N, C-alpha and C positions, 0 to 999 in steps of 0.2 A: 349653482345658485345660492345654496346654503352657505358655501365658503365665502361668497361675496358679501352676504348679509353679516356673517360673523366678523369679517375683516372690517366692514364699515362700523359695526358696533364697537370693535376694539379701538378704532380710530376715535370715535366719539368719547369712549371712556377715558382715553388719554387726554383729549382736549378738556373734558370735564375736570380732570385732576388739576390741570394747569389753570383753569378758570377758578377753581376753588381757592388756589393759592393767590391768584390775582385779586379775587374778591376780598380775601382777608387783608391783603396789603392795602387795597383801596379803603376799606373800612378803618384800618389803622390811621390812614391819612385823614379820613373824615373826622376821627376823634381829635386829631391834632388841630384841625380847623375849628372844631367846636370850642376847644379850650382857648384858641386865639380870639375867637369871636366874643367869648365871655370876658376875657381880659380887656378887650377894646370896645366893649359895648355894642357890638354889631349884631344885626338880626340874622336869624337862620336863613330866611328867604332872601335870595339874591337872583331876581328875575333876569337881569342882564347876563349874569354868569351862566344860568341855565340855558338861555337862548343860544349863547355862544357855544356851549358844550354840544348841544343838539345839532347845531349847524355844522360845526367843525367835524364832528365824528361821523355824521351821516354821509359825509363826502368820502369816507374811507372804505365804504363797502360798495359792491356792484349795485346798479340801479334797482335790480329786482329784489334786493334785500333791504332797501332804504326804509320802507314803511315798517317792516318788522323790527329792524334794528333801532329805529327811532322809538318805537313802543317799548322796547327793551331798555333803552337808555332812560326814558321817562320813569319807568318802574325803579330803575337803579337810583336815579336822583331822589325819588320819593323815599326809598329805603335809607338813603344817606341822610336826608333831613330828619327822618324819624330817629336815626342813630344819634344825630347831633342833639335832638331834643332830649333823648334819654341821658346823654352825657351831661347836659346842662342841668337836668333835674337832679342827677347824682351829685353834682358840684354844689347845688343849692342845699341839698340835704346835709352834706358834709360840713357846710358852713353854718348849720343850725337854722337855716331859713325854712320856708314852707316846703313840705314834701310835694314834689311834682310827679304825678303818675301820668303815663301816656297811653291813651287808648289808640292802638294801632289798627286803623281801618282804611288804609290807603288814603284816598282823597278825603275821606270823612274822619280822619284822625283828629284827635284833640287832646289837650291837657286837662287833668283833674288836679287841682291844687288844693292841698289840705294844710291848714294852719290856723293860727289864732290871730284875730285882728286884721283879717284880709279885706273886708268890705271897703275899708277906707282907702285901699290901693287897688280897687277893681280895675281902674284904667290901665294898670300895668299888665293885666292879663286879658282884658277885653278891649276890642277896638271901639272906643266910644267917641271918637272925633267925628260924629255924624248924628243923625236923629236916632233916638232910642225910645222905644215904647216899653215902659217898665210896668210889669203886671205884678200885683200883690193882692193880699186879701185883708179884710178888716180885723183879722185875728193876729196879724203880724205887726210888731212894733213899727210905727210909721218911720222912725229914724233910719231903718235899714234901707228902705226904698229911697228916702230923701238923700241919704249918703251917696247912693249910686247915682241919683239924678245930678247931684252937685259935681260929679266927675265927668258928666257928658257935655258934649258941645251944645246939644239941644235935646231936651227930653220932657216927657210927660209921664205921670204916674196914673195908672188905671187900677182902681181897687174893686175887687169883687167880694161878694159875701163869702165868709169862711164856710167850708163844708162841701160835701159831695154834690149838693144841689147846684153848685156853680158849674159843674161839668155837664152842661146841657147845651142843646142847639140854640136855645133862646139867648143864653149868656154869650155863647160863641158869636152869634150874629151881632149882638150889641158891641162886642169887643172888636170885631172886624170893621164895623162901621166907624168906631172910634179911631181905629188905625187909619182908615181912609180919611176921616176928618182931620187927622193930624198930618195928612199928606205924606205918610210913610211911603217910601218907594223901595225898589229892589236893592238899593245900595245901603239901606238902613237896617236896623236890627230890633229884635225883641229881647228883653231881659226879664226873666222870672225871678222874683224875690219872694220866696215863701215855701210852703210844703209841697207835697205831691200833687195836690189838686191844682195849685197855681202852675207848677211845672208842666203837668199834663195839658192844661188848658192853653197856656202860653205857647208851649211847644207845638201843639196841634195847629193853633192859629198861625204860627210862623210857617208851618209846612204848607198851608193852603193859600195864604195871602200872597197874591201876585205869583202863584206857583212856587213859592218858597223864598224866604229871606232869612238872614242870619239870626241865630238864636243862642243866647247865653243863659246859664242857670246859676242862681245863688240859692241853694237849698237852705232852709232855716229850721228844719226839724231833723232829728236824728234819723227818722224813718226815710226821709227824702235824701239825706246825705249819703246813706249807705246803699240805697236801692233806687228810688224813682228817678233821681237826677242823672244816673249813669246808665247808658245803654241805648238811648234814643227812642224808647217807647213813649208815644204820646196818644192821648185819647180823650173822648168824652163818653158819657153814659147814654144809653138809649132804652126807653121804656123800663127804667128801673134796673137794667142790667149793666154792670160795670164795664167800662172800656170797650164797648161794642164797636164804636166808630173811631178810627184813629189812623195813625201813620207812623212809620219809623222816621224820625227826624233827629239826627245826631246834632248835639249842640256844638258850637265852635269852641267852647271852654266851659268848665264847671268849677266854681269857686266855693270850696267847703270851708267856711269860717266856723271853727268850733266854739268861738267866743259867743256866738248868738245862742248857743244851747244853755247859757247861764240863765236866760229868762224863760226857758222851757219848763213847764210843770213836770213833776216826776212821773206822772202817768204817761206823758208823751215820750219821755226818755225810755221808759220801759216798753212802750209801743214800738219804738225803733229797735230796741234790743231783741225783740221777737224776730226781726228780719236778720239781724246779725247771727242769732242762734240758728235760724233756718239755714243760712248759707254755710256756716261752720259744720252743721250736722251732716250735710251731704257732700261737702267739698274740702273741709280742712279740719282734720281731727286734732291737730296741734292747737289751733285757735279755740276749738271747743273745750279742750282740756284746760287751756289757760283761763277760760271763763269759769270753768268749774272750780278752779283753784284760787280764784280771786273773789273778794267780797264785792257787793254791789258798789260800795263807796270807792273801792280801789279801781274798779272798772271805769267809773265816771271820771276819776282823777287822771286816768290814762286814756281818755276817750279818743284823743287824736290818733293814737296808735291803733286802737280798736277799729276806728273808722277806716284807717289806711289799709289794714289787713282785710277788712270786709270788701272794700272797693277793689282791692287786688283780685279777690275771688271773682267778683262780678266782671271785672275787666277781662280777665283771662277767658272766662266763659263766653262773653260777648265777642271777643276777638275771634274765637273759634267758630262762633255761630251767631252772626249779627242779626239775622232775621228769624231766629227761633225755629229752625227747621229740624234741629236735633238736640245737641248738648244743652242749649240754653233752656230747654224745657225743665231741667232739674231745678231751676230757680223758682218753679211753680210748686215746689214741695210745700204742702200744707195749704195751698191756695184753692184747690178744688172745693173742699168742704168750707174753707175760710170765706171764700167769696159767696158761697151759698148762704152762709150764716149772715154775712154782712148785708146781703141784699134782702133778707127777710124783713117783714114789716115791723117786727117786734125788736129788732136789733138796736141796742144802744152802745155797742162796743166799737172800739177803734179798729182800724184795719189790722194792725199788728196783733191785737188781742184775738181777732178772728183767725189769723194765720196760726197763732199759737195753738188754738183749739184744733185746727185742721191738721196739725202735724201728728197728733197723738195716734189716731187710728191707722195712719200709714207708716208708723214706726214699728219695727219688729224687735222682739226679744230684748236683749240688753239695751239696745238703742232707745227703746221706749222709756225704760226706767231712767236712763241718763237725761234724756230730753225733758221728761216730766219734771225731774228734780231741778234741772237748770231753769226751766220756766217758772217753777214755784219760787226759786231764789229771787226772781225779778217780779214777783207777785203777779204773774201772768196766768190767765185761766187755762185750764186743761179739759174742760167739759162745757156742755151747753144744754139748754132746755128748749131749743127751737123745735117746733112741730116737724115731724119727719116728712110730711107732705110738702111743706115749704122748702125743706132741704132738697128733696128730690127734684122739685121744680127748678130750684136754683142751679143744681148740678146739670140739669138738662140743657141749660143755657151756656154751659162752659165752652169757652172759645177754643179749647184744645180738642174738642170733639171732632172726630172724623167718621162720617157715617153714623152708625149707632153706637160707636165706642169712644171712650175718652182715655187719653194718656194720663195715667196716674203715677206720680213719683213716690216711690217707697224708700225708706231708709233702713236697710237690713242691719247695718252697724255704723257707728259714727265715722264720718269721712267717706262713706260709700253710699251709692244709690242704685236703684234699678227702676226701670220703667215698665209698667204693665198696662196693656190695653184692655179695658173692660167696659161692659155696658153700665148704664145708670143703675139698673137693678142690682147688678153684681156689686158695684161700689156702695150702694145704699145698704146692702146686706152686711157689708164689712163695718160700716159706721154703726149700724144698729147692734 
């Protein structure tokens, strides 16, 4: 019996070796097709061709294998399209055009385009030949949303009040009613033009309206460009607790126009840099060192590259853990204490400033000194004066809690992380 098992496994091993060679050959051909499509202005999606491939090849296997083989082919076609998208992105980069990063999440895959002056060509990246419900806030220059509207077949701009107060059930309900009054249907889309609040609110609305419609994001703050716009987390606040009610809703595309940052106040640029430092601290020592060795002015002059590297970090983590069941938790470095400070009644700090403070007590040894020094370079705070009782109350609401324990992300050295599960009391004692 064991001999039969070993023989069957040897047979499978041999077939796997042949399949690996065939897979490589197929992907080489896919790359050739991608180059041809770029030269001739053809789209990656070719529905007629996909249908023909599925029909023709499903006839080559016995009936009992048709369903499984068809599923296999669909996955193979999906991988081929992702490969084509990557090749086209590399060609764009080589030609000095916008940088196109691809979030690989199967059917939920999408491009993240980084460059300058992109808003005026949003229709090249978004499917806007339909109704579009554009969401922005009164703190965002009106010309950004107006530019996107001018590129749509038919669109309306919905403006909410700037700030966390807009992430509420009342505002969500009003927005959903406005979407209905605009007669938005399942074939239409929502476009967020603004910071993290706008992205969260618009993304969540798009996830629940008619059980989900297409969503695009045009982040206009550094914080949202490197963090909130990528990864599919959408939410509103509940009873003063951040992001308690929400959903994972991946966008169809994200357009990061670094040109809009020219109107952003320096405090808000530094607010975004806190998130860049956070990601580099636990996931990319090379980027962290580059920030240490650059002046603040040089960093902003090279901001497109900084954003690209930060987005790559988040993309790689989200691809490995889309729904935050494991690895993605490391992006919460600094957030447990940060959110508790942010939710306190006395807080007048921005999100990134709170995260900056939150990184310090969970950084160890040399990492703490390096992180503190880098935060100070960007005039970011490293301490707080919020009452410990308010902090404990905020930590108790942490969404990462399981039972009576919370997953806390520590940085033992730059580029590394560890996760520790501890009670609120244990974590509070570390902070104190």
